Structures are given as structure tokens and as C-alpha cells.
C-alpha positions in Angstrom: -165.6 90.9 61.2 -168.2 88.6 59.8 -166.1 85.5 60.4 -165.5 84.2 63.9 -163.2 81.4 63.1 -161.5 79.5 60.2 -164.5 77.5 59.2 -166.9 80.5 59.0 -164.1 82.2 57.0 -164.0 79.3 54.6 -167.8 79.4 54.2 -167.8 83.1 53.6 -164.9 82.7 51.1 -167.0 80.1 49.3 -170.0 82.5 49.0 -167.6 85.3 47.9 -166.2 82.9 45.2 -169.7 82.2 43.9 -170.5 85.8 43.5 -167.0 86.5 42.1 -167.6 83.8 39.5 -170.8 85.4 38.4 -169.0 88.7 37.8 -166.0 87.3 35.9 -167.8 86.8 32.6 -169.3 90.3 32.3 -166.0 91.9 33.4 -164.0 90.2 30.8 -166.6 91.1 28.2 -166.4 94.8 29.3 -162.6 94.7 29.2 -162.6 93.3 25.7 -165.2 95.8 24.4 -163.4 98.8 25.8 -159.8 98.0 25.0 -158.0 98.6 21.7 -158.1 95.7 19.4 -154.3 95.2 19.5 -154.4 94.8 23.3 -157.5 92.6 23.8 -155.8 89.2 23.9 -152.9 90.5 26.1 -155.2 92.1 28.7 -157.3 89.0 29.0 -154.2 86.8 29.4 -152.7 89.1 32.0 -155.9 88.8 34.0 -155.8 85.0 33.9 -152.1 84.9 34.7 -152.4 87.2 37.7 -155.4 85.2 39.0 -153.3 82.1 39.0 -150.4 83.9 40.7 -152.8 85.0 43.4 -154.1 81.5 43.9 -150.5 80.2 44.4 -149.8 83.2 46.8 -152.8 82.3 48.9 -151.9 78.6 48.9 -148.4 79.4 50.1 -149.7 81.7 52.9 -152.0 78.9 54.0 -149.2 76.3 54.1 -146.9 78.7 56.0 -149.3 80.2 58.5 -152.0 77.5 58.9 -150.4 74.1 58.3 -153.1 72.5 60.6 -156.5 74.2 60.3 -157.8 72.6 63.5 -154.8 73.5 65.7 -154.2 76.4 68.0 -152.1 78.1 65.2 -155.2 78.5 63.0 -157.1 80.1 65.8 -154.4 82.7 66.2 -153.3 83.2 62.6 -156.4 83.3 60.4 -157.0 87.0 60.8 -153.3 87.7 60.1 -153.5 85.5 57.0 -156.6 87.4 55.8 -154.7 90.7 56.2 -151.7 89.3 54.3 -153.9 88.2 51.4 -154.4 91.9 50.6 -150.7 92.5 49.9 -150.7 91.6 46.2 -153.6 94.1 45.6 -151.7 97.0 47.1 
């Protein structure tokens, strides 16, 4: 694992978010260019909706498993929280 604690995990997630943000524009453009005209708007909207649902899911996991990021719970639960964040993608 690259992260050795919750703060390094947050820093790495920030870096990942920056790179993810760079790739969103080209991926939406590719999706629009390769989909049938009747489906273009729907596909882009589904992507935006599922992104928002994933953010809410991650926030709920954080509140449930790590209510205090400095406490002992965070030191034990952050790896489990990272593993649970994969569930919507499966």
C-alpha cells in the first residue's frame, strides 16, 4: 500500500482526483463521439448521476466508519473503508 495512514491516504486521493479531473473531459468527449445520437444526452447524464451517487456513498462510509479522523477508529478502519469503496464498482 502506498498510504500508511489516513492523512497520506487523503493526500494520495487528492492527487488521484487531480489526474481524474484531467481525464474526465476527454472521456466524455469520446463517449459522445462513439454513442448513437439518440443516446448521447442520456449517457452523459447517467455518468453524472452515478458520480454523485458514488460521492454520497463515500461520504456515508466516512461518517459510519471514521467519525473522528484523528481517533483510534481511523487508524484501524481506513484500510477497510478503502476496500468498501470498491463495492459500487463491482
